[in-house]
C-alpha positions as CSV (number, residue, x, y, z in Angstrom):
1,M,-6.2,12.9,-1.3
2,L,-4.3,10.3,0.9
3,F,-4.1,7.9,-2.2
4,D,-2.9,10.7,-4.7
5,K,1.0,10.3,-4.9
6,N,1.2,14.0,-5.7
7,A,-0.7,15.0,-2.6
8,V,2.5,15.3,-0.5
9,H,3.7,18.1,-2.7
10,Y,0.9,20.3,-1.6
11,L,1.3,19.8,2.2
12,L,3.9,21.0,4.7
13,E,7.1,19.0,4.6
14,D,6.7,17.6,8.1
15,L,3.1,16.5,7.4
16,A,4.1,15.1,4.0
17,S,6.8,12.9,5.5
18,R,4.4,11.5,8.1
19,L,1.9,10.9,5.5
20,E,4.4,9.0,3.4
21,A,5.2,6.8,6.3
22,V,1.6,6.0,7.0
23,M,1.0,5.2,3.3
24,G,4.1,2.9,3.3
25,L,2.7,1.1,6.4
26,T,-0.8,0.9,4.7
27,R,0.7,-0.8,1.6
28,A,2.7,-3.1,3.7
29,L,-0.3,-4.2,5.8
30,T,-2.5,-4.5,2.7
31,G,0.1,-6.8,1.2
32,R,0.3,-9.0,4.2
33,L,-3.6,-9.1,4.4
34,V,-3.7,-10.2,0.8
35,L,-1.1,-13.0,1.4
36,R,-3.0,-14.2,4.4
37,L,-6.2,-14.2,2.6
38,T,-4.7,-16.3,-0.3
39,K,-3.4,-18.8,2.2
40,I,-6.9,-19.1,3.7
41,T,-8.8,-19.4,0.5
42,G,-6.2,-21.0,-1.6
43,V,-6.4,-18.6,-4.5
44,D,-3.5,-18.3,-6.7
45,I,-2.4,-14.6,-7.0
46,S,0.7,-15.2,-9.0
47,S,-0.9,-13.9,-12.3
48,M,-2.6,-10.8,-10.7
49,D,-1.3,-7.3,-10.8
50,F,-1.3,-5.4,-7.6
51,G,0.0,-2.1,-8.8
52,G,3.5,-2.2,-7.4
53,V,2.7,-3.6,-3.9
54,G,5.6,-6.0,-4.3
55,I,3.7,-9.2,-3.5
């Protein structure tokens, strides 16, 4: 449910806004982890699709 973009429409407005903030932070942290991992391993991620994470 937390990864369904439409899930926020089924919840209360206050809870939905908090979940959106948490999901945004999760996406940002995941992006940072991917970048850190690529620096450590030397993997080239320039040709990989990350589904709009913005890396």
